[in-house]
C-alpha positions in Angstrom: 0.0 0.0 0.0 1.4 3.4 -0.9 2.3 5.9 1.8 -0.6 8.0 0.8 -3.3 5.3 1.0 -1.8 4.2 4.4 -2.2 7.7 6.0 -5.6 8.2 4.4 -6.6 4.8 5.9 -5.4 5.7 9.3 -7.1 9.1 9.4 -10.3 7.9 7.9 -10.6 4.8 10.2 -9.5 6.7 13.4 -12.4 9.3 12.6 -14.9 6.5 12.0 -13.9 4.6 15.1 -13.8 7.6 17.5 -16.4 10.1 16.1 -18.4 8.9 13.1 -19.5 5.3 14.3 -20.4 6.1 17.9 -22.8 8.9 16.5 -24.4 7.3 13.4 -24.9 4.0 15.3 -27.4 5.7 17.7 -29.7 6.7 14.9 -32.6 4.2 14.9 -32.8 4.1 11.1 -28.9 3.6 10.6 -28.2 0.2 9.1 -25.8 -1.5 11.3 -23.8 -4.8 10.9 -23.2 -6.9 13.9 -20.2 -9.1 14.0 -18.6 -11.2 16.6 -15.0 -9.9 17.7 -12.5 -12.5 16.6 -10.3 -12.0 19.7 -13.0 -10.8 22.3 -15.9 -12.9 21.3 -18.0 -9.7 22.0 -20.6 -8.3 19.7 -19.3 -5.4 17.6 -21.5 -3.0 15.6 -20.6 -1.2 12.5 -22.8 1.6 10.7 -23.0 0.4 7.0 -24.8 1.4 4.0 -26.4 -1.2 1.8 -29.5 -2.4 0.3 -31.8 -5.5 0.9 -32.5 -7.2 -2.3 -34.9 -10.3 -1.8 -33.4 -12.4 0.8 -29.8 -10.9 0.8 -28.4 -7.7 2.0 -25.7 -6.2 -0.2 -22.9 -3.8 0.9 -19.3 -2.7 -0.1 -16.5 -2.7 2.3 -14.1 0.5 1.8 -10.9 -1.3 2.9 -11.5 -4.9 2.2 -9.4 -7.3 4.2 -8.0 -4.4 6.2 -11.3 -3.5 7.8 -11.8 -5.0 11.3 -15.3 -6.0 10.7 -14.3 -8.0 7.5 -11.6 -9.7 9.6 -14.4 -10.7 12.2 -16.6 -11.9 9.3 -13.7 -14.2 7.9 -13.3 -15.6 11.4 -17.0 -16.0 11.9 -19.6 -15.4 8.9 -22.5 -15.4 11.1 -23.7 -11.8 11.6 -26.8 -9.6 12.2 -28.0 -6.7 10.2 -30.2 -4.0 11.5 -32.3 -2.7 8.6 -34.8 0.1 9.2 -34.8 -0.8 13.1 -35.4 -4.4 12.7 -32.5 -7.0 13.2 -32.2 -10.0 10.8 -29.5 -12.9 11.2 -27.6 -14.1 8.5 -24.5 -15.2 6.9 -21.9 -12.8 5.3 -20.0 -13.9 2.4 -17.3 -11.8 0.3 -18.1 -11.7 -3.3 -14.6 -10.8 -4.9 -15.9 -11.5 -8.3 -18.5 -8.7 -8.1 -17.6 -5.2 -9.5 -17.8 -3.1 -6.3 -18.0 0.4 -8.3 -20.9 -1.1 -10.2 -22.4 -2.3 -7.0 -22.3 1.0 -5.3 -24.4 2.5 -8.2 -27.3 0.2 -7.0 -26.8 1.1 -3.3 -27.9 4.2 -1.3 -26.2 7.2 -2.9 -24.9 9.1 0.3 -23.1 6.0 1.8 -21.8 4.9 -1.9 -20.2 8.5 -2.5 -18.6 8.3 0.8 -17.2 4.7 0.2 -16.0 5.8 -3.3 -14.4 8.9 -2.0 -12.4 7.1 0.9 -12.2 3.7 -0.1 -9.0 2.1 -1.3 -9.8 -1.6 -1.5 -13.4 -2.0 -2.3 -14.9 -5.4 -1.6 -18.4 -6.6 -2.1 -20.4 -8.5 0.5 -23.6 -10.4 0.4 -25.3 -11.2 3.6 -27.9 -14.3 3.2 -30.7 -13.3 5.5 -32.5 -15.6 7.8 -36.1 -14.3 8.3 
């Protein structure tokens, strides 16, 4: 990773962890992804943007394998997603063959714009929901 990308990653993730995520995760309509911490075993909540399509929820990770929640998913793919205030259990799968930039065009505009602006290693995910 280039020095510029590494600095950008550190600045953005520090802001998200300390300021952005704690604030946005309190909004009842904010979509949240709940993973299990790979070291602690505790639930971890991450505000995300995405869209439910049928029995699947699609989203794009900004930093791919570098994201902590992606590392948690790799360790334990069982997740929960809060969509419009309701929790759904599911199994998360990376979809590396999907074009993340094309996928972002089908997802909510505000989040997609932010992901495109700050992301450096885009990776699409699909969560197969269990109703």
